Backbone as CSV, one residue per row, in Angstrom:
resi,resn,N_x,N_y,N_z,CA_x,CA_y,CA_z,C_x,C_y,C_z
1,MET,-69.132,81.506,6.715,-68.478,81.865,5.454,-67.163,82.578,5.754
2,LYS,-66.179,82.357,4.880,-64.859,82.961,5.050,-64.488,83.781,3.817
3,LEU,-63.724,84.836,4.054,-63.141,85.620,2.981,-61.677,85.238,2.859
4,LYS,-61.270,84.766,1.680,-59.878,84.384,1.448,-59.124,85.615,0.953
5,LEU,-58.200,86.103,1.780,-57.524,87.378,1.543,-56.032,87.170,1.347
6,GLY,-55.504,87.710,0.257,-54.078,87.621,-0.020,-53.323,88.823,0.517
7,ILE,-52.263,88.540,1.280,-51.364,89.573,1.806,-50.078,89.520,0.980
8,PRO,-49.583,90.662,0.466,-48.395,90.622,-0.392,-47.138,90.253,0.380
9,LYS,-46.495,89.196,-0.054,-45.251,88.766,0.576,-44.090,89.535,-0.021
10,GLY,-43.124,89.890,0.808,-41.949,90.591,0.308,-41.883,92.019,0.800
11,SER,-41.554,92.958,-0.106,-41.251,94.326,0.301,-42.441,95.048,0.918
12,LEU,-43.661,94.686,0.531,-44.850,95.357,1.063,-45.445,94.639,2.272
13,GLU,-44.887,93.523,2.639,-45.497,92.686,3.686,-45.613,93.418,5.019
14,ASN,-44.506,93.982,5.496,-44.526,94.630,6.815,-45.433,95.858,6.820
15,ALA,-45.374,96.647,5.734,-46.214,97.843,5.658,-47.692,97.462,5.641
16,THR,-48.010,96.356,4.962,-49.406,95.921,4.870,-49.907,95.409,6.214
17,VAL,-49.098,94.596,6.882,-49.488,94.078,8.198,-49.675,95.233,9.182
18,ASP,-48.785,96.239,9.101,-48.905,97.395,9.996,-50.149,98.200,9.680
19,LEU,-50.485,98.346,8.391,-51.699,99.067,8.004,-52.936,98.350,8.541
20,PHE,-52.980,97.033,8.424,-54.110,96.275,8.958,-54.182,96.408,10.477
21,ARG,-53.017,96.462,11.135,-53.014,96.648,12.587,-53.659,97.978,12.954
22,ARG,-53.315,99.026,12.220,-53.902,100.333,12.477,-55.394,100.334,12.166
23,ALA,-55.795,99.477,11.235,-57.207,99.383,10.871,-57.999,98.529,11.852
24,GLY,-57.291,97.829,12.778,-57.976,97.044,13.792,-57.847,95.548,13.646
25,PHE,-57.041,95.083,12.686,-56.841,93.654,12.462,-55.423,93.259,12.891
26,SER,-55.319,92.240,13.718,-54.004,91.746,14.125,-53.646,90.548,13.254
27,ILE,-52.655,90.741,12.362,-52.185,89.674,11.481,-50.792,89.265,11.934
28,THR,-50.613,87.984,12.197,-49.325,87.465,12.663,-48.732,86.572,11.595
29,THR,-47.560,86.966,11.091,-46.892,86.183,10.052,-45.754,85.374,10.660
30,SER,-45.344,84.362,9.926,-44.230,83.513,10.349,-43.408,83.149,9.133
31,SER,-42.087,83.115,9.299,-41.213,82.757,8.181,-41.406,81.305,7.761
32,ARG,-42.055,80.509,8.617,-42.251,79.089,8.327,-43.604,78.774,7.698
33,SER,-44.459,79.780,7.556,-45.807,79.504,7.071,-46.267,80.579,6.101
34,TYR,-47.017,80.165,5.092,-47.618,81.086,4.138,-49.058,81.412,4.512
35,PHE,-49.465,81.004,5.703,-50.838,81.228,6.149,-50.828,81.986,7.476
36,PRO,-50.763,83.335,7.412,-50.750,84.134,8.647,-52.053,83.949,9.419
37,SER,-51.959,84.122,10.719,-53.159,84.100,11.548,-53.708,85.518,11.644
38,VAL,-55.030,85.624,11.742,-55.689,86.926,11.841,-56.784,86.805,12.889
39,ASP,-56.976,87.877,13.659,-57.923,87.813,14.771,-59.362,88.098,14.324
40,ASP,-59.680,87.827,13.078,-61.039,87.931,12.560,-61.443,86.550,12.057
41,PRO,-62.391,85.894,12.708,-62.759,84.529,12.316,-63.395,84.440,10.930
42,GLU,-63.739,85.581,10.335,-64.355,85.568,9.005,-63.329,85.730,7.880
43,ILE,-62.027,85.808,8.234,-60.978,86.006,7.235,-59.938,84.896,7.340
44,ASP,-59.561,84.337,6.199,-58.398,83.462,6.080,-57.367,84.183,5.228
45,CYS,-56.133,84.275,5.721,-55.077,84.985,5.004,-54.091,84.015,4.368
46,MET,-53.506,84.474,3.282,-52.425,83.729,2.637,-51.410,84.724,2.098
47,LEU,-50.127,84.414,2.290,-49.055,85.250,1.752,-48.789,84.860,0.307
48,ILE,-48.888,85.834,-0.580,-48.668,85.618,-2.013,-47.817,86.773,-2.523
49,SER,-46.903,86.501,-3.428,-46.097,87.596,-3.974,-46.999,88.579,-4.710
50,ALA,-46.645,89.847,-4.615,-47.454,90.888,-5.262,-47.553,90.658,-6.767
51,GLN,-46.478,90.095,-7.350,-46.459,89.865,-8.791,-47.521,88.858,-9.225
52,GLU,-47.858,87.905,-8.353,-48.803,86.841,-8.702,-50.213,87.081,-8.178
53,MET,-50.379,88.044,-7.309,-51.641,88.226,-6.586,-52.838,88.368,-7.525
54,ALA,-52.725,89.230,-8.529,-53.868,89.505,-9.410,-54.324,88.249,-10.132
55,ARG,-53.377,87.396,-10.502,-53.735,86.164,-11.220,-54.535,85.226,-10.327
56,TYR,-54.119,85.085,-9.065,-54.838,84.198,-8.143,-56.213,84.765,-7.774
57,VAL,-56.311,86.086,-7.690,-57.611,86.705,-7.424,-58.526,86.533,-8.631
58,GLU,-58.004,86.743,-9.824,-58.806,86.574,-11.033,-59.329,85.137,-11.145
59,ASP,-58.486,84.157,-10.807,-58.866,82.750,-10.939,-59.779,82.269,-9.816
60,GLY,-59.958,83.083,-8.751,-60.838,82.698,-7.654,-60.165,81.884,-6.577
61,VAL,-58.850,81.686,-6.675,-58.119,81.029,-5.584,-58.211,81.882,-4.327
62,LEU,-58.199,83.209,-4.539,-58.398,84.177,-3.466,-59.625,85.022,-3.792
63,ASP,-60.365,85.399,-2.760,-61.486,86.317,-2.958,-61.002,87.735,-3.203
64,ALA,-59.926,88.098,-2.537,-59.409,89.464,-2.621,-57.942,89.460,-2.217
65,GLY,-57.263,90.551,-2.500,-55.863,90.650,-2.132,-55.351,92.054,-2.321
66,LEU,-54.175,92.307,-1.794,-53.523,93.602,-1.958,-52.310,93.426,-2.857
67,THR,-52.242,94.257,-3.873,-51.116,94.216,-4.801,-51.016,95.571,-5.473
68,GLY,-49.986,95.737,-6.275,-49.817,96.996,-6.974,-50.633,97.057,-8.247
69,ARG,-51.052,98.258,-8.584,-51.727,98.462,-9.869,-50.836,97.997,-11.013
70,ASP,-49.505,98.125,-10.837,-48.576,97.705,-11.877,-48.722,96.222,-12.206
71,TRP,-48.906,95.392,-11.169,-48.989,93.953,-11.416,-50.362,93.538,-11.922
72,VAL,-51.394,94.324,-11.596,-52.709,94.074,-12.192,-52.625,94.321,-13.699
73,GLU,-51.989,95.422,-14.081,-51.855,95.746,-15.500,-50.898,94.791,-16.205
74,GLU,-49.825,94.413,-15.537,-48.857,93.500,-16.143,-49.513,92.169,-16.507
75,ASN,-50.365,91.670,-15.595,-51.047,90.401,-15.834,-52.329,90.551,-16.636
76,GLU,-52.700,91.807,-16.944,-53.964,92.095,-17.631,-55.112,91.335,-16.973
77,ALA,-55.125,91.401,-15.633,-56.075,90.621,-14.841,-57.463,91.268,-14.839
78,ARG,-58.467,90.441,-14.951,-59.857,90.893,-14.873,-60.297,90.777,-13.416
79,VAL,-60.168,91.867,-12.691,-60.519,91.911,-11.274,-61.251,93.216,-10.983
80,GLU,-61.877,93.279,-9.830,-62.511,94.506,-9.370,-61.538,95.274,-8.475
81,THR,-61.338,96.551,-8.761,-60.521,97.393,-7.888,-61.430,97.996,-6.822
82,ILE,-61.196,97.611,-5.585,-62.059,98.034,-4.477,-61.574,99.347,-3.864
83,ALA,-60.272,99.509,-3.755,-59.739,100.719,-3.121,-58.313,100.963,-3.572
84,ASP,-57.964,102.229,-3.740,-56.573,102.631,-3.932,-56.004,102.951,-2.563
85,LEU,-54.972,102.228,-2.183,-54.345,102.417,-0.874,-52.966,103.018,-1.114
86,ILE,-52.882,104.323,-0.926,-51.662,105.028,-1.315,-50.614,104.878,-0.224
87,TYR,-49.918,103.757,-0.288,-48.781,103.557,0.605,-47.808,102.625,-0.077
88,ALA,-46.555,102.659,0.348,-45.543,101.798,-0.242,-44.530,101.452,0.833
89,LYS,-43.478,100.752,0.452,-42.598,100.195,1.486,-41.784,101.265,2.219
90,GLN,-41.448,102.389,1.573,-40.664,103.428,2.234,-41.535,104.615,2.603
91,SER,-42.220,105.157,1.628,-43.091,106.291,1.885,-44.528,105.819,1.822
92,PHE,-45.455,106.714,1.959,-46.865,106.370,1.828,-47.442,107.083,0.612
93,GLY,-46.717,106.978,-0.498,-47.151,107.595,-1.732,-47.100,106.608,-2.877
94,LYS,-47.113,107.129,-4.083,-47.068,106.277,-5.260,-45.623,105.933,-5.617
95,VAL,-45.486,104.888,-6.427,-44.190,104.547,-6.999,-44.287,104.710,-8.509
96,ARG,-43.142,104.806,-9.153,-43.104,104.953,-10.605,-42.234,103.866,-11.217
97,TRP,-42.693,103.322,-12.326,-41.831,102.500,-13.174,-41.282,103.435,-14.238
98,VAL,-39.963,103.540,-14.276,-39.343,104.520,-15.166,-38.406,103.836,-16.153
99,LEU,-38.278,104.454,-17.301,-37.287,104.051,-18.295,-36.013,104.823,-17.981
100,ALA,-34.929,104.102,-17.756,-33.676,104.758,-17.355,-32.514,104.198,-18.164
101,ALA,-31.530,105.041,-18.404,-30.339,104.668,-19.167,-29.112,105.244,-18.461
102,PRO,-27.927,104.728,-18.779,-26.712,105.259,-18.149,-26.557,106.761,-18.381
103,GLU,-26.056,107.445,-17.367,-25.855,108.894,-17.472,-24.990,109.254,-18.678
104,ALA,-24.016,108.381,-18.982,-23.072,108.680,-20.070,-23.611,108.297,-21.447
105,SER,-24.794,107.712,-21.499,-25.338,107.261,-22.782,-25.907,108.438,-23.568
106,PRO,-26.073,108.268,-24.886,-26.638,109.354,-25.703,-28.168,109.366,-25.704
107,PHE,-28.797,108.403,-25.042,-30.250,108.273,-25.108,-30.944,109.413,-24.358
108,GLN,-31.929,110.012,-25.029,-32.679,111.112,-24.425,-34.159,110.781,-24.243
109,SER,-34.677,109.837,-25.021,-36.086,109.455,-24.916,-36.245,108.021,-25.379
110,VAL,-37.460,107.512,-25.245,-37.742,106.138,-25.650,-37.486,105.952,-27.144
111,HIS,-37.634,106.990,-27.941,-37.465,106.870,-29.388,-36.010,106.628,-29.789
112,ASP,-35.086,106.832,-28.873,-33.675,106.558,-29.153,-33.315,105.100,-28.922
113,LEU,-34.289,104.284,-28.518,-33.990,102.903,-28.135,-34.446,101.880,-29.171
114,ASN,-34.749,102.313,-30.376,-35.064,101.372,-31.450,-33.901,100.399,-31.655
115,GLY,-34.227,99.095,-31.632,-33.206,98.072,-31.847,-32.327,97.794,-30.653
116,LYS,-32.601,98.440,-29.530,-31.769,98.259,-28.338,-32.366,97.195,-27.413
117,ILE,-31.663,96.910,-26.324,-32.102,95.912,-25.338,-32.524,96.630,-24.056
118,ILE,-33.714,96.295,-23.569,-34.233,96.872,-22.328,-34.493,95.732,-21.356
119,ALA,-33.951,95.832,-20.163,-34.143,94.809,-19.125,-35.169,95.297,-18.113
120,THR,-36.066,94.402,-17.715,-37.092,94.790,-16.749,-37.792,93.562,-16.200
121,GLU,-38.408,93.726,-15.047,-39.283,92.694,-14.505,-40.698,92.862,-15.054
122,LEU,-40.995,94.053,-15.558,-42.338,94.391,-16.029,-42.376,94.267,-17.560
123,VAL,-42.248,93.046,-18.043,-42.041,92.806,-19.466,-43.260,93.186,-20.306
124,GLY,-44.446,92.684,-19.942,-45.643,92.927,-20.738,-45.979,94.401,-20.835
125,THR,-45.938,95.094,-19.714,-46.250,96.522,-19.696,-45.246,97.312,-20.519
126,THR,-43.976,96.940,-20.404,-42.934,97.629,-21.169,-43.136,97.431,-22.664
127,LYS,-43.468,96.213,-23.087,-43.710,95.948,-24.516,-44.891,96.773,-25.026
128,ARG,-45.943,96.866,-24.220,-47.108,97.647,-24.638,-46.767,99.144,-24.700
129,TYR,-45.925,99.585,-23.765,-45.504,100.994,-23.749,-44.693,101.323,-25.005
130,LEU,-43.764,100.434,-25.356,-42.949,100.658,-26.554,-43.818,100.652,-27.805
131,ALA,-44.752,99.701,-27.875,-45.617,99.603,-29.051,-46.474,100.858,-29.222
132,SER,-46.920,101.418,-28.091,-47.764,102.620,-28.170,-46.994,103.817,-28.692
133,ARG,-45.674,103.752,-28.644,-44.836,104.859,-29.119,-44.088,104.512,-30.405
134,GLY,-44.432,103.359,-30.978,-43.843,102.980,-32.258,-42.383,102.605,-32.174
135,VAL,-41.945,102.122,-31.010,-40.542,101.762,-30.815,-40.406,100.240,-30.792
136,LYS,-39.438,99.721,-31.540,-39.166,98.282,-31.551,-37.830,98.035,-30.860
137,ALA,-37.907,97.435,-29.690,-36.700,97.109,-28.929,-36.876,95.715,-28.339
138,LYS,-35.797,95.086,-27.971,-35.844,93.764,-27.359,-36.020,93.942,-25.849
139,VAL,-37.092,93.368,-25.298,-37.359,93.475,-23.867,-37.035,92.140,-23.210
140,GLU,-36.082,92.157,-22.293,-35.644,90.944,-21.612,-36.103,90.959,-20.165
141,PHE,-36.542,89.807,-19.671,-36.943,89.704,-18.268,-35.708,89.756,-17.380
142,SER,-35.785,90.550,-16.334,-34.693,90.676,-15.374,-35.075,89.985,-14.078
143,TRP,-34.223,89.113,-13.609,-34.488,88.363,-12.377,-34.094,89.135,-11.128
144,GLY,-33.610,90.326,-11.282,-33.198,91.113,-10.122,-31.933,91.895,-10.427
145,ALA,-31.585,92.813,-9.507,-30.403,93.673,-9.676,-30.420,94.333,-11.052
146,THR,-31.591,94.800,-11.454,-31.756,95.371,-12.797,-30.891,96.604,-12.998
147,GLU,-30.688,97.394,-11.935,-29.948,98.656,-12.066,-28.502,98.464,-12.523
148,VAL,-27.923,97.281,-12.258,-26.499,97.090,-12.579,-26.292,96.560,-13.997
149,LYS,-27.355,96.313,-14.739,-27.212,95.670,-16.055,-26.726,96.604,-17.156
150,PRO,-27.156,97.868,-17.196,-26.570,98.754,-18.206,-25.147,99.152,-17.803
151,PRO,-24.268,99.357,-18.755,-24.497,99.217,-20.197,-24.089,97.860,-20.761
152,GLU,-23.464,96.993,-19.938,-22.921,95.742,-20.466,-24.000,94.757,-20.887
153,LEU,-25.067,94.588,-20.057,-26.070,93.558,-20.316,-27.356,94.101,-20.925
154,ALA,-27.517,95.405,-20.905,-28.703,96.030,-21.498,-28.384,97.487,-21.793
155,ASP,-29.096,98.043,-22.743,-28.888,99.460,-23.065,-29.661,100.369,-22.113
156,ALA,-30.795,99.875,-21.641,-31.637,100.654,-20.735,-32.449,99.686,-19.893
157,ILE,-33.124,100.221,-18.890,-33.957,99.393,-18.030,-35.288,100.089,-17.780
158,VAL,-36.291,99.317,-17.406,-37.519,99.855,-16.831,-37.584,99.306,-15.416
159,GLU,-37.538,100.190,-14.434,-37.424,99.781,-13.042,-38.324,100.643,-12.161
160,VAL,-38.733,100.077,-11.038,-39.600,100.796,-10.111,-38.759,101.648,-9.172
161,THR,-39.272,102.829,-8.851,-38.554,103.721,-7.942,-39.529,104.546,-7.132
162,GLU,-39.134,104.861,-5.919,-39.896,105.794,-5.093,-39.210,107.146,-5.049
163,THR,-37.903,107.117,-4.870,-37.145,108.365,-4.716,-36.133,108.591,-5.832
164,GLY,-35.792,107.545,-6.573,-34.769,107.661,-7.611,-33.357,107.524,-7.091
165,SER,-33.179,107.337,-5.780,-31.836,107.307,-5.190,-31.022,106.110,-5.663
166,SER,-31.670,104.949,-5.799,-30.948,103.758,-6.249,-30.474,103.915,-7.688
167,LEU,-31.310,104.539,-8.511,-30.918,104.767,-9.902,-29.723,105.715,-9.973
168,ARG,-29.788,106.785,-9.199,-28.679,107.739,-9.205,-27.397,107.091,-8.693
169,ALA,-27.520,106.236,-7.691,-26.342,105.561,-7.135,-25.682,104.659,-8.173
170,ASN,-26.480,104.160,-9.111,-25.935,103.309,-10.171,-25.686,104.082,-11.460
171,LYS,-25.636,105.427,-11.337,-25.313,106.310,-12.462,-26.271,106.129,-13.632
172,LEU,-27.565,106.064,-13.287,-28.605,105.961,-14.297,-29.436,107.232,-14.321
173,ARG,-29.913,107.585,-15.503,-30.691,108.791,-15.720,-32.088,108.407,-16.182
174,ILE,-33.114,108.982,-15.540,-34.491,108.682,-15.919,-34.834,109.397,-17.220
175,LEU,-35.341,108.636,-18.182,-35.757,109.208,-19.465,-37.249,109.525,-19.480
176,GLU,-38.072,108.569,-19.034,-39.513,108.748,-19.067,-40.152,107.906,-17.969
177,THR,-41.356,108.280,-17.593,-42.156,107.465,-16.680,-43.051,106.555,-17.505
178,VAL,-42.933,105.258,-17.266,-43.731,104.272,-17.994,-45.091,104.079,-17.330
179,LEU,-45.092,104.054,-15.995,-46.335,103.765,-15.277,-46.226,104.265,-13.846
180,GLU,-47.285,104.894,-13.352,-47.390,105.198,-11.920,-48.214,104.113,-11.268
181,SER,-47.830,103.735,-10.057,-48.529,102.631,-9.399,-48.688,102.901,-7.918
182,ASN,-49.700,102.270,-7.347,-49.891,102.277,-5.900,-50.575,100.975,-5.512
183,THR,-50.580,100.693,-4.252,-51.209,99.467,-3.778,-52.722,99.567,-3.899
184,GLN,-53.330,98.468,-4.320,-54.784,98.406,-4.459,-55.331,97.195,-3.714
185,LEU,-56.533,97.346,-3.210,-57.310,96.208,-2.734,-58.164,95.761,-3.910
186,ILE,-57.925,94.533,-4.387,-58.651,94.022,-5.538,-59.470,92.808,-5.127
187,ALA,-60.520,92.518,-5.910,-61.397,91.400,-5.583,-61.724,90.600,-6.835
188,ASN,-61.977,89.327,-6.621,-62.475,88.464,-7.672,-63.865,88.954,-8.094
189,VAL,-64.167,88.915,-9.371,-65.438,89.445,-9.886,-66.629,88.744,-9.237
190,ASP,-66.573,87.418,-9.133,-67.690,86.677,-8.535,-67.793,86.930,-7.038
191,SER,-66.655,87.048,-6.376,-66.665,87.329,-4.933,-67.273,88.695,-4.655
192,TRP,-66.960,89.684,-5.502,-67.490,91.033,-5.340,-68.996,91.048,-5.546
193,ALA,-69.489,90.110,-6.350,-70.931,90.023,-6.609,-71.671,89.290,-5.500
194,ASP,-70.950,88.576,-4.646,-71.564,87.857,-3.531,-71.913,88.860,-2.419
195,PRO,-73.168,88.930,-1.973,-73.567,89.967,-1.004,-72.754,89.949,0.284
196,TRP,-72.509,88.773,0.856,-71.771,88.718,2.126,-70.331,89.182,1.943
197,LYS,-69.660,88.675,0.898,-68.267,89.045,0.659,-68.149,90.514,0.261
198,HIS,-69.138,90.996,-0.481,-69.146,92.412,-0.871,-69.187,93.303,0.373
199,ARG,-70.070,92.977,1.302,-70.170,93.792,2.516,-68.901,93.683,3.354
200,LYS,-68.338,92.491,3.442,-67.111,92.308,4.223,-65.976,93.133,3.624
201,LEU,-65.864,93.124,2.306,-64.822,93.901,1.647,-65.051,95.401,1.794
202,GLU,-66.300,95.824,1.772,-66.604,97.237,1.996,-66.188,97.661,3.399
203,ASP,-66.408,96.800,4.384,-65.999,97.096,5.757,-64.477,97.207,5.856
204,ILE,-63.763,96.261,5.225,-62.298,96.280,5.246,-61.784,97.542,4.556
205,LYS,-62.391,97.891,3.427,-62.000,99.108,2.707,-62.148,100.343,3.597
206,LEU,-63.289,100.466,4.269,-63.545,101.612,5.135,-62.471,101.744,6.212
207,LEU,-62.125,100.627,6.836,-61.149,100.649,7.929,-59.735,100.916,7.421
208,LEU,-59.379,100.326,6.280,-58.047,100.563,5.728,-57.884,102.017,5.290
209,GLU,-58.902,102.567,4.644,-58.820,103.964,4.219,-58.786,104.893,5.421
210,GLY,-59.486,104.523,6.490,-59.429,105.309,7.712,-58.045,105.303,8.325
211,ALA,-57.377,104.132,8.273,-56.026,104.028,8.811,-55.045,104.858,7.992
212,ILE,-55.208,104.864,6.679,-54.335,105.665,5.825,-54.562,107.158,6.064
213,SER,-55.816,107.541,6.242,-56.127,108.951,6.500,-55.466,109.458,7.780
214,ALA,-55.239,108.553,8.730,-54.660,108.952,10.015,-53.138,109.013,9.997
215,LEU,-52.527,108.505,8.939,-51.063,108.494,8.890,-50.519,109.917,8.937
216,GLY,-49.560,110.134,9.810,-48.931,111.448,9.917,-49.735,112.478,10.672
217,LYS,-50.848,112.033,11.280,-51.687,112.968,12.026,-51.800,112.530,13.482
218,VAL,-52.065,113.499,14.355,-52.260,113.230,15.781,-53.463,114.035,16.261
219,GLY,-54.020,113.574,17.359,-55.085,114.332,18.000,-54.502,115.238,19.075
220,LEU,-55.159,116.359,19.305,-54.713,117.299,20.331,-55.938,117.788,21.097
221,MET,-55.878,117.671,22.418,-56.953,118.243,23.221,-56.340,119.121,24.305
222,LEU,-57.084,120.141,24.695,-56.571,121.126,25.641,-57.744,121.843,26.296
223,ASN,-57.454,122.484,27.391,-58.442,123.313,28.084,-58.035,124.777,27.976
224,VAL,-59.047,125.653,27.937,-58.745,127.070,27.807,-59.878,127.887,28.448
225,GLN,-59.505,128.987,29.075,-60.522,129.896,29.605,-61.197,130.618,28.444
226,LYS,-62.488,130.897,28.583,-63.256,131.477,27.483,-62.667,132.769,26.925
227,PRO,-62.136,133.665,27.749,-61.557,134.897,27.179,-60.361,134.636,26.258
228,ASP,-59.685,133.472,26.433,-58.510,133.156,25.606,-58.855,132.270,24.415
229,LEU,-60.117,131.878,24.264,-60.492,130.902,23.241,-60.169,131.390,21.831
230,ALA,-60.481,132.624,21.519,-60.243,133.141,20.168,-58.766,133.094,19.817
231,ALA,-57.917,133.435,20.786,-56.472,133.424,20.542,-55.973,132.005,20.302
232,VAL,-56.513,131.047,21.066,-56.109,129.649,20.903,-56.563,129.117,19.550
233,LEU,-57.801,129.400,19.177,-58.316,128.891,17.907,-57.561,129.461,16.714
234,SER,-57.060,130.667,16.847,-56.323,131.279,15.743,-54.999,130.570,15.479
235,VAL,-54.515,129.810,16.481,-53.253,129.078,16.331,-53.460,127.750,15.613
236,LEU,-54.685,127.213,15.667,-54.936,125.839,15.233,-55.317,125.741,13.760
237,PRO,-54.489,125.064,12.953,-54.928,124.669,11.605,-55.610,123.316,11.731
238,ALA,-56.891,123.230,11.491,-57.638,122.010,11.800,-58.043,121.259,10.551
239,LEU,-58.198,119.938,10.690,-58.747,119.115,9.618,-60.135,119.613,9.274
240,LYS,-60.932,119.853,10.289,-62.185,120.587,10.170,-62.212,121.517,11.372
241,ASN,-63.287,122.265,11.553,-63.322,123.167,12.696,-63.137,122.386,13.991
242,PRO,-62.289,122.872,14.913,-62.081,122.162,16.168,-63.391,122.007,16.942
243,THR,-63.460,120.937,17.706,-64.605,120.717,18.587,-64.384,121.476,19.882
244,VAL,-65.324,122.318,20.245,-65.242,123.088,21.487,-66.414,122.669,22.360
245,SER,-66.116,122.228,23.587,-67.185,121.765,24.483,-67.033,122.409,25.861
246,GLN,-68.144,122.607,26.502,-68.178,123.259,27.812,-67.695,122.301,28.895
247,LEU,-66.836,122.799,29.786,-66.411,122.027,30.950,-67.360,122.312,32.115
248,SER,-67.210,121.552,33.201,-68.082,121.744,34.366,-67.910,123.129,34.972
249,ASP,-66.705,123.672,34.868,-66.455,125.051,35.278,-66.923,125.964,34.145
250,GLU,-67.876,126.817,34.401,-68.492,127.650,33.374,-67.497,128.560,32.654
251,GLY,-66.370,128.809,33.282,-65.394,129.716,32.679,-64.416,129.036,31.735
252,TRP,-64.528,127.698,31.609,-63.549,126.955,30.814,-64.238,126.129,29.727
253,VAL,-63.520,125.901,28.620,-63.977,124.992,27.566,-62.832,124.048,27.200
254,ALA,-63.208,122.906,26.619,-62.229,121.951,26.098,-62.219,122.061,24.572
255,VAL,-61.031,121.972,23.999,-60.867,122.036,22.542,-60.219,120.736,22.084
256,ASN,-60.797,120.131,21.048,-60.268,118.881,20.496,-60.111,119.048,18.996
257,THR,-58.935,118.668,18.461,-58.702,118.852,17.037,-57.699,117.826,16.533
258,ILE,-57.500,117.806,15.232,-56.547,116.907,14.578,-55.529,117.752,13.834
259,LEU,-54.249,117.379,13.984,-53.161,118.146,13.383,-52.209,117.227,12.641
260,GLU,-51.469,117.792,11.688,-50.343,117.084,11.101,-49.264,116.944,12.181
261,GLU,-48.760,115.731,12.343,-47.796,115.476,13.422,-46.569,116.377,13.315
262,ALA,-46.147,116.678,12.095,-44.941,117.486,11.902,-45.107,118.912,12.394
263,THR,-46.359,119.377,12.544,-46.577,120.769,12.951,-46.695,120.934,14.466
264,VAL,-46.848,119.831,15.178,-47.169,119.913,16.610,-46.069,120.598,17.411
265,ARG,-44.837,120.339,17.052,-43.725,120.889,17.846,-43.685,122.411,17.816
266,THR,-44.218,123.007,16.741,-44.261,124.469,16.701,-45.573,125.017,17.253
267,ILE,-46.646,124.229,17.148,-47.959,124.716,17.556,-48.155,124.657,19.068
268,ILE,-47.666,123.609,19.739,-47.901,123.473,21.182,-47.344,124.672,21.959
269,PRO,-46.108,125.115,21.711,-45.636,126.309,22.442,-46.512,127.535,22.174
270,ARG,-46.987,127.692,20.947,-47.838,128.842,20.627,-49.189,128.739,21.345
271,LEU,-49.714,127.523,21.474,-50.959,127.318,22.217,-50.783,127.682,23.684
272,LYS,-49.636,127.275,24.228,-49.364,127.584,25.636,-49.298,129.091,25.855
273,HIS,-48.624,129.793,24.939,-48.525,131.242,25.056,-49.885,131.916,24.889
274,ALA,-50.780,131.259,24.112,-52.110,131.845,23.872,-53.073,131.596,25.032
275,GLY,-52.636,130.781,26.044,-53.474,130.557,27.218,-53.995,129.142,27.386
276,ALA,-53.612,128.216,26.493,-54.077,126.828,26.619,-53.411,126.144,27.812
277,GLN,-54.151,125.253,28.459,-53.626,124.467,29.570,-54.042,123.004,29.403
278,GLY,-53.347,122.110,30.095,-53.686,120.690,30.039,-53.629,120.143,28.624
279,ILE,-52.601,120.517,27.881,-52.480,120.104,26.480,-52.068,118.628,26.417
280,VAL,-52.834,117.830,25.701,-52.550,116.400,25.556,-52.489,116.054,24.071
281,GLU,-51.383,115.453,23.621,-51.250,114.930,22.257,-51.447,113.420,22.305
282,TYR,-52.229,112.869,21.348,-52.465,111.423,21.362,-52.441,110.883,19.933
283,PRO,-51.995,109.643,19.776,-51.900,109.060,18.430,-53.271,108.702,17.882
284,LEU,-53.349,108.615,16.544,-54.581,108.245,15.863,-54.351,106.987,15.039
285,ASN,-55.249,106.036,15.127,-55.176,104.852,14.275,-56.008,105.013,13.016
286,LYS,-57.171,105.638,13.135,-58.075,105.768,11.997,-58.774,107.113,12.041
287,ILE,-59.011,107.662,10.836,-59.905,108.801,10.668,-60.909,108.403,9.597
288,VAL,-62.138,108.208,9.960,-63.181,107.805,9.030,-64.038,109.030,8.728
289,MET,-63.990,109.449,7.463,-64.680,110.691,7.077,-66.156,110.403,6.775
């Protein structure tokens, strides 16, 4: 039996392939093929745009796939959400679809856009958002370069952003957040009900979440004489209590812990001053809680 898995083509493709690599799956893509190879004989992969993924999963063309919550909602797809995978193409956090207008415009909120034109790729969601607030505006589909359309081609836009830098560069001001989104692992309803596919997806979820948990963290191990142990432990901010184990020399112990990578440069010198020796930093692929 095979699991048909959709990998998002485009801006999330590299981040997704790298996440699977950290989770233990080697996926090899090619610009000439929509069928990446994967080193798991129980998985067949296909590259599908994130915008279309939920529809193909809902229809059963794919058993499961990775796409944004935004596109699941946009397509109003009936699928099972297996996992929230908080990563994106630049950072590893959520993205926002925001309503934005030119800095020089008089618009202050969505209620100022009655009778106006809004350009967006997220047409259905935007229409539902306007309706929920009693606003009637014309929503036009944007094929790209949405930020450059106001004020000549549209009065405002609904666009996705991680940092807001692109909007600011185009002299746009955020009025409201329409939707927060993150990448999700979704499954076809019937596939999720199949015992073999359900277990396979649970295994993939566990490994992917473990890989995400390890992002930005490193392992640290060191040796320390017992009289210096308290001083060394006081330096360590740990994910959980550090592991302390006895070495063959009765006077020494080994300490193993997990740290935020950004803190290591300040902590290692302090550990050395506290009496730690043989300090080794090593990368982490997964942390499974």
